[in-house]
C-alpha positions as CSV (number, residue, x, y, z in Angstrom):
1,M,107.8,67.4,94.0
2,W,107.2,65.6,97.3
3,L,107.9,65.9,101.0
4,K,110.1,63.0,102.2
5,Q,110.4,63.8,105.9
6,L,108.9,66.2,108.4
7,T,110.4,67.1,111.8
8,V,108.6,69.2,114.4
9,L,110.0,70.4,117.7
10,N,107.9,72.2,120.3
11,F,105.3,72.9,117.7
12,K,101.7,73.2,119.0
13,N,101.0,69.9,120.9
14,Y,104.2,68.1,119.7
15,A,107.3,68.0,121.8
16,E,109.2,66.2,119.1
17,A,108.2,64.1,116.1
18,T,109.8,62.9,112.9
19,L,107.7,61.3,110.1
20,H,108.8,59.7,106.9
21,F,106.2,60.0,104.1
22,A,105.2,58.0,101.0
23,P,105.3,59.9,97.7
24,E,101.6,59.3,97.1
25,V,99.0,59.3,99.9
26,N,99.7,59.8,103.6
27,A,96.9,59.8,106.2
28,F,96.9,61.1,109.8
29,T,94.3,59.3,111.8
30,G,93.2,59.6,115.4
31,P,90.6,61.2,117.7
32,N,89.7,64.9,117.5
33,G,92.2,67.1,119.3
34,A,95.1,64.5,119.0
35,G,97.1,66.8,116.6
36,K,96.3,65.5,113.1
37,T,95.6,69.0,111.7
38,N,98.7,70.4,113.4
39,L,100.9,68.2,111.2
40,L,99.2,69.6,108.1
41,D,99.8,73.1,109.4
42,A,103.5,72.3,109.9
43,I,103.6,71.3,106.2
44,H,101.8,74.6,105.4
45,Y,104.5,76.5,107.2
46,L,107.2,74.9,105.0
47,S,105.4,76.0,101.8
48,L,103.9,79.4,102.7
49,C,106.0,80.5,105.7
50,K,103.0,80.8,108.0
51,S,100.2,78.9,109.7
52,F,97.0,78.2,107.7
53,F,94.9,78.8,110.8
54,N,96.6,81.4,113.1
55,P,98.6,84.4,111.9
56,I,100.4,84.8,115.3
57,D,103.5,82.7,115.0
58,S,104.3,82.8,118.8
59,Q,101.0,81.0,119.4
60,Q,102.4,77.9,117.6
61,I,105.0,77.4,120.3
62,R,104.2,74.4,122.6
63,R,102.8,75.3,126.0
64,G,105.6,76.0,128.4
65,G,108.2,76.4,125.6
66,D,110.1,79.3,124.3
67,W,110.7,78.3,120.7
68,F,109.5,76.0,117.9
69,M,111.0,74.5,114.8
70,V,109.5,72.8,111.7
71,Q,111.8,71.2,109.1
72,G,111.1,69.3,105.9
73,E,113.1,67.3,103.4
74,F,111.8,67.8,99.9
75,D,112.5,66.0,96.6
76,K,111.9,68.4,93.8
77,E,112.4,66.7,90.5
78,G,115.3,64.7,91.9
79,Q,116.8,67.8,93.6
80,P,116.9,67.5,97.5
81,D,116.0,70.6,99.4
82,T,115.8,71.2,103.2
83,V,113.4,73.9,104.4
84,A,113.3,75.0,108.0
85,C,111.2,77.5,110.0
86,S,112.1,78.4,113.5
87,L,110.9,81.0,116.0
88,K,112.1,82.0,119.5
89,R,109.6,83.9,121.6
90,N,109.9,87.7,121.2
91,Q,112.3,87.3,118.3
92,K,112.0,87.4,114.5
93,K,111.0,84.3,112.7
94,Q,113.8,82.6,110.8
95,F,113.2,80.8,107.5
96,K,115.9,78.9,105.7
97,K,116.3,76.8,102.5
98,N,119.4,74.6,102.5
99,K,120.7,76.5,105.6
100,K,120.5,79.8,103.8
101,T,118.3,82.4,105.5
102,Y,115.9,84.4,103.3
103,D,116.1,88.2,103.3
104,R,112.4,88.3,102.4
105,L,109.9,85.6,103.1
106,A,108.1,86.6,99.9
107,D,111.0,85.1,98.0
108,H,110.1,81.6,99.2
109,I,106.4,81.8,98.2
110,G,105.7,79.5,95.2
111,L,108.9,77.4,95.4
112,F,107.1,74.5,97.1
113,P,103.4,75.2,96.1
114,L,100.7,73.8,98.2
115,V,96.9,73.6,98.3
116,M,95.1,73.2,101.6
117,V,91.4,72.1,101.9
118,S,90.0,72.6,105.4
119,P,86.6,73.0,107.2
120,S,87.7,76.6,107.9
121,D,87.4,77.2,104.1
122,S,83.7,77.7,104.8
123,A,84.6,81.3,105.5
124,I,85.2,81.8,101.8
125,V,81.5,81.3,101.3
126,T,80.0,82.7,104.5
127,D,82.3,85.6,105.4
128,G,83.0,88.9,103.7
129,S,84.7,89.7,100.5
130,E,88.1,89.9,102.2
131,E,88.2,86.1,102.5
132,R,87.5,85.6,98.8
133,R,90.1,88.2,97.7
134,R,92.6,86.4,100.0
135,F,91.8,83.1,98.2
136,V,92.5,84.7,94.8
137,D,95.6,86.4,96.0
138,S,97.0,83.3,97.6
139,V,96.7,81.4,94.3
140,I,98.2,84.0,92.0
141,S,101.0,84.9,94.5
142,Q,102.3,81.3,94.3
143,T,102.9,81.8,90.6
144,D,103.7,85.5,90.3
145,L,106.1,87.2,92.7
146,A,105.6,90.6,91.1
147,Y,101.9,90.3,91.8
148,L,102.6,89.7,95.5
149,D,105.0,92.6,95.6
150,G,102.5,94.9,93.9
151,L,99.7,93.8,96.3
152,I,101.9,94.6,99.3
153,A,102.7,98.0,97.9
154,Y,99.1,98.7,97.1
155,N,97.9,97.9,100.6
156,K,100.6,100.1,102.1
157,C,99.5,103.0,99.9
158,L,95.9,102.4,100.8
159,V,96.7,102.6,104.5
160,Q,98.4,106.0,103.8
161,R,95.5,107.3,101.9
162,N,93.0,106.3,104.5
163,S,95.2,107.9,107.2
164,L,95.3,111.1,105.2
165,L,91.4,111.1,105.0
166,K,91.2,110.6,108.8
167,Q,93.6,113.4,109.4
168,A,91.6,115.7,107.1
169,A,88.4,114.8,109.0
170,K,90.0,115.8,112.3
171,G,91.8,119.0,111.1
172,G,89.3,120.1,108.4
173,V,92.0,120.5,105.8
174,L,93.0,117.9,103.1
175,D,96.5,117.9,101.7
176,R,95.6,117.9,98.0
177,S,99.1,117.5,96.8
178,L,99.7,114.4,98.9
179,L,96.4,113.0,97.9
180,E,97.3,113.4,94.2
181,V,100.5,111.5,94.7
182,L,98.7,108.7,96.6
183,D,95.9,108.5,94.0
184,M,98.5,108.2,91.2
185,Q,100.3,105.4,93.1
186,L,97.1,103.5,93.8
187,V,96.2,103.6,90.1
188,E,99.7,102.5,89.0
189,L,99.6,99.6,91.5
190,G,96.0,98.7,91.3
191,V,95.3,98.5,87.6
192,P,98.0,95.7,87.0
193,I,96.5,93.7,89.9
194,F,93.0,94.0,88.5
195,E,94.2,92.9,85.1
196,K,96.1,89.9,86.5
197,R,93.0,88.9,88.6
198,Q,90.8,89.2,85.5
199,A,93.2,87.0,83.4
200,F,93.4,84.5,86.3
201,M,89.7,84.2,86.6
202,A,89.2,83.7,82.9
203,E,91.6,80.7,83.2
204,F,90.4,79.5,86.6
205,I,86.6,79.4,86.1
206,P,86.5,76.7,83.4
207,E,88.8,74.5,85.7
208,F,86.4,75.1,88.6
209,D,83.4,74.1,86.4
210,D,85.0,70.9,85.3
211,H,85.9,69.8,88.9
212,Y,82.4,70.7,90.3
213,R,80.7,68.7,87.5
214,F,82.9,65.7,88.2
215,L,82.3,65.8,92.0
216,T,78.5,66.2,91.7
217,D,77.6,64.5,88.4
218,T,76.1,67.8,87.4
219,A,73.5,67.4,90.2
220,E,73.0,71.1,90.4
221,T,74.1,74.2,88.4
222,V,76.5,76.6,90.1
223,S,78.3,79.7,89.0
224,L,81.5,81.7,89.9
225,V,81.8,85.3,88.8
226,Y,84.6,87.9,89.4
227,E,83.3,91.3,90.3
228,S,85.4,94.5,90.4
229,Q,84.6,98.2,90.4
230,L,87.4,98.7,87.9
231,M,85.2,97.0,85.3
232,Q,83.0,100.1,85.4
233,G,85.6,102.6,84.1
234,S,88.8,104.4,84.9
235,F,90.2,103.9,88.4
236,A,91.6,107.4,88.5
237,T,88.2,108.9,87.5
238,M,86.4,106.9,90.2
239,L,88.8,108.0,92.9
240,A,88.1,111.6,92.0
241,Q,84.4,111.1,91.7
242,H,84.1,109.4,95.1
243,L,86.4,111.8,97.0
244,E,83.7,113.5,99.0
245,R,82.2,110.2,100.0
246,D,85.7,109.0,101.0
247,R,86.2,112.1,103.1
248,L,82.8,111.6,104.8
249,L,83.5,107.9,105.6
250,E,87.3,108.5,106.2
251,R,88.3,105.6,104.0
252,T,88.8,104.7,100.3
253,T,85.6,103.3,98.9
254,V,86.7,102.3,95.4
255,G,89.6,100.1,94.2
256,I,90.7,96.6,93.9
257,H,90.5,96.2,97.7
258,K,86.7,96.0,97.1
259,D,86.9,93.1,94.5
260,D,84.7,90.1,95.2
261,L,83.7,86.6,93.9
262,L,80.0,85.9,93.5
263,F,79.0,82.3,94.3
264,A,75.5,81.2,93.1
265,I,73.5,77.9,92.8
266,H,70.5,77.1,90.7
267,G,71.0,80.1,88.5
268,D,71.3,83.3,90.5
269,M,70.6,82.1,94.0
270,P,73.4,83.0,96.5
271,L,75.2,79.8,97.6
272,K,75.6,81.2,101.1
273,K,71.8,81.3,101.6
274,F,70.4,78.5,99.4
275,G,73.2,75.9,99.2
276,S,73.2,73.0,101.6
277,Q,76.3,72.2,103.7
278,G,77.1,69.4,101.3
279,Q,76.7,71.7,98.2
280,Q,78.8,74.4,99.8
281,K,81.5,71.9,100.7
282,S,81.5,70.5,97.1
283,F,81.8,74.0,95.8
284,L,84.8,74.8,98.1
285,I,86.5,71.5,97.2
286,A,86.0,72.3,93.5
287,L,87.6,75.8,94.1
288,K,90.6,74.2,95.8
289,L,91.0,71.5,93.1
290,A,90.9,74.2,90.4
291,Q,93.6,76.0,92.4
292,Y,95.6,72.8,92.3
293,S,95.2,72.5,88.5
294,F,96.2,76.1,88.0
295,L,99.3,75.8,90.0
296,H,100.3,72.5,88.4
297,R,100.0,74.0,84.9
298,R,101.9,77.2,85.8
299,K,104.6,75.5,87.8
300,G,105.1,72.5,85.6
301,F,105.1,70.1,88.5
302,K,102.6,68.9,91.0
303,P,101.9,70.8,94.3
304,L,101.3,69.2,97.6
305,L,97.6,68.6,98.4
306,L,96.4,68.7,102.0
307,L,92.9,67.5,102.9
308,D,91.8,68.2,106.5
309,D,88.7,66.4,107.7
310,I,87.6,66.1,104.1
311,F,84.9,63.4,104.6
312,D,82.8,65.5,106.9
313,K,79.5,66.6,105.2
314,L,80.2,64.7,102.0
315,D,78.1,61.7,101.1
316,D,79.7,58.4,100.2
317,Q,79.4,58.9,96.5
318,R,81.1,62.3,96.5
319,T,83.8,60.9,98.9
320,R,84.6,58.1,96.6
321,K,84.7,60.3,93.5
322,L,86.9,62.8,95.3
323,M,89.4,60.1,96.4
324,R,89.4,58.5,93.0
325,M,90.1,61.9,91.4
326,V,92.9,63.0,93.6
327,S,94.6,59.5,93.5
328,D,95.0,59.6,89.7
329,D,98.1,60.7,87.8
330,D,97.0,64.4,87.7
331,F,97.7,64.8,91.4
332,G,100.9,64.2,93.3
333,Q,101.6,63.7,97.0
334,I,98.5,63.9,99.3
335,F,98.2,64.4,103.0
336,L,94.8,63.9,104.7
337,T,93.3,63.6,108.1
338,D,90.4,61.4,109.4
339,T,89.3,60.0,112.8
340,D,88.8,56.5,111.3
341,S,91.9,54.6,110.1
342,V,89.7,51.7,109.0
343,R,87.6,53.9,106.8
344,I,90.8,55.3,105.2
345,K,92.1,51.9,104.4
346,R,88.8,50.7,103.0
347,I,88.4,53.7,100.7
348,F,91.9,53.3,99.2
349,E,91.5,49.6,98.9
350,E,88.3,50.2,96.9
351,I,90.1,52.5,94.4
352,N,93.2,50.2,94.4
353,R,95.6,52.8,95.7
354,G,98.2,52.5,98.4
355,V,98.1,54.8,101.5
356,R,100.6,55.2,104.4
357,V,98.6,55.6,107.6
358,F,99.9,57.3,110.8
359,G,98.2,57.0,114.1
360,I,98.1,60.3,116.0
361,D,97.5,60.4,119.7
362,D,98.1,63.5,121.9
363,G,101.1,64.8,120.0
364,A,102.6,61.4,119.3
365,A,102.8,59.9,115.8
366,Q,103.2,56.3,114.9
367,Q,103.2,54.7,111.4
368,L,100.5,52.1,111.2
369,G,100.9,50.9,107.6
């Protein structure tokens, strides 16, 4: 699968631009703030129906405009597909494949799989467990629509249970019959999600280990561990046991919404505290490359790989190894950004791979070679 053409209209800092891509490596180069990353985000829209960086769709509209549109022409195993996303201010987002509007955006997820590597990924290491759960969920959801539906239903049920706990705190009376129904629904929805996460991690961790070892030449030992309260026993029993604490805190304190990933370096030392910026970035890149390998295997074709500002905080050795890795036959079409077009050309000349370079300047794109 590859993206042949991208058109953006009134999207972020672009009034209008159409780009024709190579099936292998495409690089957006130019100064910071020119709009390189905005093109990656447009591609992200075509795959996952939303921005990678900003969940508010209306904020993607170019200043002074009332609408935006992003359209892509894909070649998927010889089958052409046109995907378009458009939004008018104060109206519902429209998403179409081959001119047919989706009833549910969730039905599009996974059809054109994509992996994005960005400096903002640092939040996976530095921020709370929600970021790490979001990473796991984003990977599994691109291969399992039932998982995504179950997760949406679980989160709705969780909101209802938390609302019930808040009402009980205000009124002093807890509706036990409604609580019983919500607890049963949480268990029915939560246990399959836990089991799928557990199975995913068992497959994912060896992939991650392989990629990290390749990037770093085993310069340091790291570990990735999945942690869930459901490993400790029955979800239904835990909900009952923690009810009084839940009532006191007015929120549900046990469940798959508390799952986490533990990142460590040099044995059991937390990566967040003891890993250098380069080590953390290598860890994150290995996570994303393992995501790519997982999607490739499950889908049977190669996802898109988007690398935003990938050379920052990586030394020359890791940069060359990364580019050599993603340019081999295990990877498909690649999009990357960098401020230096000369560096891009030199790197790909060194590994004997072609690259199509686009110069980006203040919302204008020009093919350089």
